[in-house]
C-alpha positions, 0 to 999 in steps of 0.5 A, spaced: 500 500 500 502 506 498 503 512 503 498 516 505 499 524 505 494 528 508 493 535 507 493 540 513 485 540 512 484 533 511 488 532 518 484 537 521 477 534 519 480 527 522 482 530 528 476 533 529 472 527 528 476 523 533 475 528 538 467 528 537 467 520 536 461 517 540 462 510 537 468 506 538 468 503 531 469 510 528 474 512 533 478 506 532 478 507 524 479 515 524 485 513 529 488 508 524 488 513 518 491 518 522 496 513 525 498 510 518 499 518 515 504 519 521 508 513 518 506 507 523 505 500 519 499 497 518 501 491 523 503 496 528 496 499 528 492 493 527 496 490 534 495 497 538 488 497 536 486 489 536 484 489 529 486 485 523 490 488 518 485 487 513 480 491 517 486 497 517 487 496 510 480 497 508 479 503 513 485 506 509 482 505 502 475 507 504 478 514 506 483 514 500 477 513 495 473 519 498 477 523 502 471 524 507 471 523 514 464 520 514 466 514 510 469 511 516 462 511 519 458 505 519 452 505 514 445 503 516 444 496 516 437 493 517 439 487 521 435 481 524 427 482 524 424 484 531 421 478 534 417 482 539 410 484 536 405 488 538 401 482 540 406 480 544 406 487 548 398 486 548 399 479 551 404 482 556 400 488 558 394 483 560 398 479 564 401 484 568 394 487 569 391 480 572 393 478 579 398 473 580 394 469 584 
């Protein structure tokens, strides 16, 4: 992988994102990009952040393609469908309104 050379503006944007990150995953990804720009190897970064080397490579590539700090944030994923339905809530409510006896 070729070296990353961040401009002053890009570095400031990433450092701001690092300071304001509320999600540890975004913090970790942003820190990885900044550390790579500072000259640390992918192996060193992956060890210090306890992630795989391919993950670090992916994060750097994602940022390099867009030069946008938001590219390091998670994208919406639908996830698993909910098992708890409105009928379940109604049933629970009816049980809670009854006496245990």
